[in-house]
C-alpha positions as CSV (number, residue, x, y, z in Angstrom):
1,M,6.6,-20.8,-11.3
2,A,6.3,-24.5,-10.6
3,L,3.1,-26.1,-9.4
4,I,4.3,-27.1,-5.9
5,P,5.7,-23.6,-4.9
6,C,2.3,-22.1,-6.1
7,Q,0.5,-24.5,-3.8
8,V,2.7,-23.7,-0.9
9,L,2.3,-19.9,-1.6
10,R,-1.5,-20.2,-1.5
11,V,-1.4,-22.0,1.8
12,A,0.9,-19.3,3.2
13,I,-1.4,-16.5,2.0
14,L,-4.5,-18.3,3.4
15,L,-2.7,-18.7,6.8
16,S,-1.8,-15.1,6.8
17,Y,-5.4,-14.0,6.2
18,C,-6.6,-16.4,9.0
19,S,-4.0,-14.8,11.3
20,I,-5.1,-11.2,10.3
21,L,-8.7,-12.1,10.9
22,C,-8.1,-13.7,14.3
23,N,-6.0,-10.7,15.4
24,Y,-8.5,-8.2,14.2
25,K,-11.4,-10.0,15.9
26,A,-9.4,-10.2,19.1
27,I,-9.2,-6.4,19.3
28,E,-11.7,-4.9,21.7
29,M,-12.7,-1.7,19.9
30,P,-15.9,0.2,20.7
31,S,-17.1,0.0,17.0
32,H,-17.0,-3.8,17.2
33,Q,-19.6,-3.7,20.0
34,T,-22.1,-1.5,18.1
35,Y,-24.8,-2.5,15.6
36,G,-23.4,-4.5,12.7
37,G,-20.1,-5.3,14.5
38,S,-17.1,-5.8,12.2
39,W,-19.5,-6.7,9.3
40,K,-20.3,-3.0,8.7
41,F,-16.7,-2.4,7.5
42,L,-15.8,-3.2,3.9
43,T,-12.2,-3.9,5.0
44,F,-13.4,-6.8,7.2
45,I,-15.8,-8.1,4.5
46,D,-12.9,-8.0,2.1
47,L,-10.7,-10.0,4.5
48,V,-13.3,-12.6,4.7
49,I,-13.7,-12.6,0.9
50,Q,-9.9,-13.0,0.5
51,A,-9.7,-15.8,3.1
52,V,-12.6,-17.7,1.5
53,F,-11.1,-17.2,-2.0
54,F,-7.6,-18.5,-1.0
55,G,-9.3,-21.3,0.9
56,I,-11.0,-22.4,-2.3
57,C,-7.7,-22.1,-4.1
58,V,-6.0,-24.4,-1.7
59,L,-9.0,-26.8,-1.9
60,T,-8.7,-26.7,-5.7
61,D,-5.0,-27.5,-5.5
62,L,-5.6,-30.5,-3.2
63,S,-8.4,-31.8,-5.4
64,S,-6.2,-31.4,-8.5
65,L,-3.5,-33.5,-6.9
66,L,-5.9,-36.2,-5.8
67,T,-7.7,-36.3,-9.1
68,R,-4.6,-36.3,-11.3
69,G,-4.2,-39.6,-13.1
70,S,-7.2,-41.2,-11.4
71,G,-9.4,-41.3,-14.5
72,N,-12.5,-40.8,-12.2
73,Q,-14.9,-38.7,-14.3
74,E,-17.0,-37.7,-11.3
75,Q,-14.0,-36.3,-9.4
76,E,-13.0,-34.4,-12.6
77,R,-16.5,-32.9,-12.8
78,Q,-16.2,-31.8,-9.1
79,L,-12.8,-30.3,-9.8
80,K,-14.1,-28.3,-12.7
81,K,-16.8,-26.9,-10.5
82,L,-14.3,-25.9,-7.9
83,I,-12.1,-24.2,-10.6
84,S,-15.2,-22.4,-11.9
85,L,-16.0,-21.2,-8.4
86,R,-12.4,-20.1,-7.8
87,D,-12.3,-18.2,-11.1
88,W,-15.7,-16.5,-10.5
89,M,-14.7,-15.4,-7.0
90,L,-11.4,-13.8,-8.2
91,A,-13.2,-12.0,-11.1
92,V,-16.2,-10.7,-9.3
93,L,-15.1,-10.3,-5.6
94,A,-11.5,-10.9,-4.7
95,F,-9.9,-8.7,-7.3
96,P,-12.3,-5.7,-7.6
97,V,-13.2,-5.5,-3.9
98,G,-9.6,-6.1,-2.8
99,I,-8.1,-3.4,-5.1
100,F,-11.0,-1.0,-4.2
101,V,-10.2,-1.3,-0.5
102,V,-6.5,-0.8,-0.9
103,A,-6.9,2.2,-3.4
104,V,-9.7,4.1,-1.6
105,F,-8.3,3.6,1.9
106,W,-4.8,4.9,1.1
107,I,-6.1,7.8,-1.1
108,I,-8.4,9.0,1.6
109,Y,-5.7,8.3,4.3
110,A,-3.2,10.4,2.4
111,Y,-5.7,13.3,2.1
112,D,-6.8,13.2,5.7
113,R,-6.5,10.1,7.8
114,E,-9.1,11.3,10.3
115,M,-11.7,10.9,7.6
116,I,-11.3,7.1,7.4
117,Y,-8.7,5.9,9.9
118,P,-8.6,8.2,12.9
119,K,-5.3,8.4,14.8
120,L,-7.1,7.0,17.8
121,L,-7.2,3.6,16.1
122,D,-3.4,3.4,16.5
123,N,-4.0,2.6,20.1
124,F,-6.0,-0.5,19.1
125,I,-4.6,-1.7,15.8
126,P,-0.8,-2.2,15.4
127,G,0.8,-1.0,12.2
128,W,1.5,-4.5,10.8
129,L,-2.1,-5.4,11.2
130,N,-3.2,-2.2,9.4
131,H,-1.0,-3.1,6.4
132,G,-2.3,-6.7,6.6
133,M,-5.8,-5.3,6.1
134,H,-5.1,-2.5,3.7
135,T,-1.8,-3.2,1.8
136,T,-0.8,-6.8,1.4
137,V,-4.2,-7.6,-0.3
138,L,-2.8,-6.0,-3.5
139,P,0.4,-8.1,-3.9
140,F,-1.4,-11.3,-2.8
141,I,-4.1,-11.0,-5.4
142,L,-1.7,-10.0,-8.1
143,I,0.5,-13.0,-7.3
144,E,-2.5,-15.3,-7.6
145,M,-3.5,-13.7,-10.9
146,R,0.1,-14.1,-12.2
147,T,0.6,-17.7,-11.1
148,S,-2.8,-19.2,-12.3
149,H,-5.0,-18.5,-15.3
150,H,-8.5,-17.6,-14.4
151,A,-11.5,-17.8,-16.8
152,Y,-13.6,-14.7,-16.4
153,P,-17.4,-15.0,-16.7
154,S,-19.3,-13.2,-19.4
155,R,-18.9,-9.5,-19.0
156,S,-22.6,-8.8,-18.5
157,S,-23.0,-11.4,-15.8
158,G,-19.7,-10.3,-14.1
159,L,-20.7,-6.6,-14.1
160,A,-24.2,-7.5,-12.8
161,A,-22.6,-9.5,-9.9
162,I,-20.2,-6.7,-8.9
163,C,-23.0,-4.1,-9.1
164,T,-25.2,-6.3,-6.9
165,F,-22.4,-6.5,-4.3
166,S,-21.8,-2.7,-4.5
167,V,-25.4,-1.7,-4.2
168,G,-26.0,-4.3,-1.4
169,Y,-23.1,-2.9,0.6
170,I,-24.3,0.7,0.1
171,L,-27.8,-0.3,1.3
172,W,-26.2,-2.0,4.3
173,V,-24.2,1.2,5.2
174,C,-27.4,3.3,4.9
175,W,-29.3,0.8,7.0
176,V,-26.7,0.9,9.8
177,H,-27.0,4.7,9.7
178,H,-30.8,4.5,9.9
179,V,-30.6,2.2,12.9
180,T,-27.7,4.0,14.8
181,G,-27.8,7.5,13.5
182,M,-24.0,7.2,12.8
183,W,-22.3,6.7,9.5
184,V,-19.8,3.7,9.3
185,Y,-17.1,6.0,7.8
186,P,-16.6,9.4,9.5
187,F,-16.2,11.4,6.2
188,L,-19.8,10.6,5.2
189,E,-20.9,12.8,8.1
190,H,-19.5,15.8,6.2
191,F,-21.5,15.1,3.0
192,G,-25.0,16.3,2.2
193,P,-27.6,13.9,0.8
194,G,-26.8,14.9,-2.8
195,A,-23.0,14.5,-2.3
196,R,-23.6,11.1,-0.7
197,I,-25.6,9.9,-3.7
198,I,-22.8,11.1,-6.0
199,F,-20.2,9.4,-3.8
200,F,-22.1,6.1,-3.7
201,G,-22.7,6.2,-7.4
202,S,-19.0,6.9,-8.1
203,T,-17.9,4.0,-5.9
204,T,-20.2,1.6,-7.8
205,I,-18.7,2.9,-11.1
206,L,-15.2,2.4,-9.7
207,M,-16.0,-1.2,-8.7
208,N,-17.2,-1.8,-12.3
209,F,-14.0,-0.3,-13.7
210,L,-11.9,-2.5,-11.4
211,Y,-13.8,-5.6,-12.6
212,L,-12.9,-4.6,-16.2
213,L,-9.3,-3.8,-15.2
214,G,-9.0,-7.3,-13.7
215,E,-10.4,-8.9,-16.9
216,V,-8.0,-6.9,-19.1
217,L,-5.0,-7.7,-16.8
218,N,-5.8,-11.4,-16.7
219,S,-6.0,-11.5,-20.5
220,Y,-2.8,-9.5,-20.9
221,I,-0.8,-11.7,-18.5
222,W,-1.8,-15.0,-20.0
223,D,-2.0,-13.8,-23.7
224,T,1.6,-12.5,-23.3
225,Q,2.7,-15.8,-21.8
226,R,1.1,-17.8,-24.6
227,T,2.7,-15.6,-27.2
228,A,6.1,-16.0,-25.5
229,K,5.8,-19.8,-25.6
230,L,5.0,-19.8,-29.3
231,K,8.1,-17.9,-30.2
């Protein structure tokens, strides 16, 4: 895919996330008025992560166009920093958190939607917005991974970062329950303390697996392309 179409595609994806976030925030749902607001939901946090990530992608594209052929070493250093930040965000947050949200949401939804997305929410959230939050994240992040090579950090630092995010969110969910007496996700009400520990531990392991999956997928896509070019 040529450079300009990739740039336009990233702008379109960024605008779509901005639209989804604005529409979501405009919905007057009771859960948005309680402690933690929208920030207690991983879906919302993921939308913010994706919007910030694609914002950095667009900024990197603009910087690359402005820097190309200028010979300005300082601009080139700043561009390298932006590219490093973009790559780090995809590896540690955008890919694993995005894929986690899509996979876990639809698996639980298929089993019993009332456990994660009660039918009552259909009165507040239109179907297109639900898919914008829980479906299109997957193709968007795969398109980005396919159109641009991303340098992953060292495996130890990457796994440490995703573990920190996972544990931080779990502690935040527990804190919200401590303050309000209510679990962020309805299905947690049906778990005993031991089952919750197992569930939280399993989600952290899954996040680590998704980080490794992204690393392998990124290498496969770009190693395959390099091999094809050499033939």
